[in-house]
Residue, then its C-alpha position, 0 to 999 in steps of 0.5 A: m481433530i478436536l482442535d480444529p474449531y480453533y482454526s477452521l475459520r482461518r483455514k477455511f476463509s481467508v482474504i489476501g489484499l495487495t498493494g504496491r507501485s507499478a511492476s513491484g510484483c502484485s500479479k506474481v504473487a497473486d499467481f503464486l498463492s492461485g497456483n500449485e508449483f510454488v507449493d510443489q518447490i517447498k523444501i522440507d529436508f533442510e541441512d542441519s542448522v541451528e539458525q532460529e530463522v532456518l528452524k522457524q522456515k523449516i516448520c513453516n514450510r513442513f506444515i504447509k506441505h502437510n496441509h492439502w493445499t487449496p489455491y487462492t482464487t484472484i479477483r482482479y480489481r481491473d476486471v471489476l472496473i471493466l465489468l462495471l464499465f461495460h454494465e454502464g454501457f450495455y445494460n438496458q440497451n436495445n441492441v449491441d450496435q447501440g450498446i457498442d457505440y455508448l460504450f465507446e462514448l463512455i470511454e472517450n469521456l474519460g478523457f473529459s472532465i467537469d469544471g464548474g459544469a463546463r466540460r474540459r478536455m483532459e491536458t493528456e491524451r486519452f484513447n479516442r476513436e479518431s486517434h486509435h481508430n484501429c484499436f476501436v475496431e479490434i474492440r468491437e470485433l472482440i465483443l461481437q464475437n463474444e455475444y453472450l457479453f452484451l445479452e448477459l450485461q443487457t439485463l443484469k441488475l449489477s446494483d442489487k446486491k442479492a441478484v449478484i450474491n445469489s445468481q449462478d448465472f453470474n457465476e458462470f458468466f464472471f469466473n468463466k467468461f468474462i475475466v478470459f474476455t478482459e484478458v484479451l481486452i486488455d492485450i488490445l489496449s497494451k499493443e495500443n499504447y502500454f501507457l493509455r491503457s494504465l492511464f485507462l485504468h487509472d481513470l476508470a477507477t478514479t471515476l466511479r470513486s468520484a462520481g459512481s458512474f462513467i456518464l460526464q458529471e459532477s457528484p456531490q455523493s460519496n461513491i468511495f466504495i463503489v468498485v470493492e462493494r461489487l468485488n466483495w459481492i463477487l467474492k461473495n458469489h463465488k464462495n456461495f457456488s465454488g463448492q469447496s469447503e475452503n475458500r481463499y481469495v487474493i485481491d490483485s490489487l489495491k491503490n485507494s487506502l479507504e478500500l483497504t480500510y473498507f475490507k478490514e472493517k468486513y472481514s477479521a480474516f482480510y490481511m493487506v499485504s504490500v509487495n516491493k522489490s528494489e527501485q533498480e529491480r523494479l524500474i527493470d521490470l517495468e522495462l520489460k513489460l513494456e518490451k512486449w508491446v514496444g518490441g525493438n522500438t526504443g524510442k517509444k519505450v523511453i517515452l512511455n516508459e516516462s510517462i508510466v513511471k510519472l503516472d506511478n509517482t502520482e498514484y504512490k503520493s498521497k497528496d490528493v487523498n490526503s487534501g480530501k480528494f477520496s478517489s484518487p490512488d494512495v498507494e504510499n498510505c496503503i503500504q503504510k496500513s499493510d499488514y505485512h511487507i514482502f520484499f523479494s529480488n528476482q537477482k539476489i538471494g538471501r543469506f538462507d534462501k539456499l537451504c529453503i527452497n528447491g531449484d537452482v540458486e547458484d546464479k543470483i548474487e548473495d545478499f547478507d543482509y537479508n534472511f530471505l529474498n525469494l518470494h516462495s519462503q516469504l509467502l510460506k510463512l505468511l499463509s503458516l501465520i494466517f492458517n496457524p497464527g503463533l506456529v512460529t515467533p517473530s524475527f529479531e527485525e520484525r520484534l523491533m519493528q513492531v515496537a517502533f510501529t507501536a512508538k509512533l502512535s505517541s507522536g503528537c504530530i498532526s502530518r504523520q507519526v513515525g517511530a523508531i529504534v536504536t539499537d546495538p549490533n546484537y539487537s539490543v534496545k539503547a533508545i526508543g523515539w517518535n517524531d514529536v516536540a522537544e521537552n517542555q513544548l506542547p505537541c501541535n495536537l494539543r495546541d488550539f488555534r482558537d486559544l491563539r485567536d482568543g488570547k488564552n492559554n498563551n503559553h502554548f505559543s511562541q512569542f512568534e506566534l503570539n506577536n499582533g504586529e507591534l513587534n515588526s521584526l516578527n511580521y512578514s513582508d506585507n507587515l502582518s504577523f503570523k497570528d493576523k494570517i493565521i486568524d484571516k485563513f480560519s475567518m474563511v471557515a463559517e461554521l467552524e465549531n459544528d464542522l470540528s463536532g467537539k475536536p480541537c482546531s490544531f495547526c501545523f506551524k510549519s505547513c502555515h509558516n510555509h504558506f505565508e512565506q510562499r516557501e518550502n522549509q522543512v527547518h521550520t518543523r516543530s518536531l524532532h524526527a523519530e530517528e533524531n528523537a531516538m539518538l538523542q535520547i542516548s545523550k540525554y540519559g547517558g551515553q551508550p556506545l552505538k557503533g555497528g548498532f542498527l536503526f529501526t524506523t517506520a518511514s525512512p531517514c531524511e538527509l539530516c537523520a540519515k547524517k546523524a546514523f552515518q556520524l554515530g556509525l550505525t551500520k544497517i537501517f531498516y525501514i518501512d516506506p522510502y523518504p521522498g528525498i535523496s538521503r537513500f542515494h545521496t547522504l547514506k551513499n557518501g562514504i569514502c568506501e562501499d563499506a563505509n555506508p550503512s546498509l539501507i534493508m527494506y523490512q520484511g514481515a508483519i506489523g501493526g494489528g496483524y502482527l498481533r493477529l498473525y503472531q498471538p496463538f489461540m492457546s499455549y502450545k503446551d496445551e495444544l501438545g497435551i490435548t493433540t496427542g493425549v501426552k501429558f505431564 
């Protein structure tokens, strides 16, 4: 076909990275993409409909069905972690027994840390030979049964890029043998203790990204990309020796936002996909996973479940990464930086699911807030747009969330940018907002601590901030002023000008004030929230009825904004990332009847740069049709 050069790059090569919380469904998506079964479920003979989203789905289904399906190759992040662990244990060892002993020593090192040169045991127990003797015996036997493992890793130069990418022997070893070995290994660890197995993989990742090795040491060097760099070499190795004209890969899964950025910088055909389900379903699926390994031991299951949920919360929050510990996972940031969001359910169906997929869905509950809740339809749409950008147009929800996403970039908040849109029931935009200070105030990103310190641009700061201590009523309990305290804090930075490299020295008043008072109080933020700002625009520039309308926000409303949405009579709230407070379960679930509560709808679809790459066609479809068919008017 004459237009093949336009589309061949996307169709011949693409990489999908998956991210999400524990039991969110990343592995299920990877399994779908790497097989043929979900394509067999495609339904192309739809019932007659004038619903635009149904017709768009029909186009996507027919497109994928018509074109030859090449399954994606799954590269599991955990397999690369385990490869690096076993390689470090076996490389240059004299014999397999020596290698196993050293490997076990490296595993036990995960239970310790180095702090100021001193070896300290972790508070939470890890796998060790004393407490988990039988487990280590099983692992030893498994290694001895697979003698190729030691022989291959004993001499493999895993740090040599060319030796990995250009080796057919490595290709045979990793894709035909090692990934099978790791499945058995993971089962052994899961059977011993599912939580420790999860913690084991967590420790492998954070240790490597921090130190670049499993040897117990403090490393001043940055090794943040060591795992994804090796993963990328493995991907290229497969591409070299696959013998396929089309090479597609899915990475299950990424939990560090800097690693996500690595692939975005490497490949224009890389798409980060966030996989989500309701909190209730996610926790149920997590319990089902545990039942496989714990059986009827309810007490043990409860303990393990609590530990896994706690670990999941740690991996989700971006606190460590946002404070400079870049080796930690930050799933929250990964979700925020994703190109495409999938939200699916095992228990419910959307308004159009019955029209668009084969199979029995009669036993599922209909949720009319969603067009599609099955995984098949959402993946088919994503794949269609990857292979043929602009094949269909965005949904109402995608169009409006993209506007909110663009709006958030106007925010002068130095903590987090959020955008919001308020519409009427017909999706007509009534106001746009982003989190920022009130009119005639300067946003935090334009205020500089050095001006406050040096007495310059005093109109940038409040009377409270400018107080030199003379006004005792504005001082803290130790009789020091805000200005005294912030100057003292920054005085610890010896090379402030050089460290900033010409950038502004902005500061967050709320964080500073809360730190000085040793409290956590959200009321001290200088900014209006994005949702609040959007709602106020309507009052400011002319009242418009919002009752029955919708709110789109790139985060989700806090308790205060949720109350305002409730008062305005907004009926649907579309959001990407849930707010950590109780607004979802309290403020928005506090109506005197269920129908009075606004619907909280997790976003589905493309966003940000992914939105543009998926929906921007290579050329106008009128011209494409003329070139393809030869029929021109």
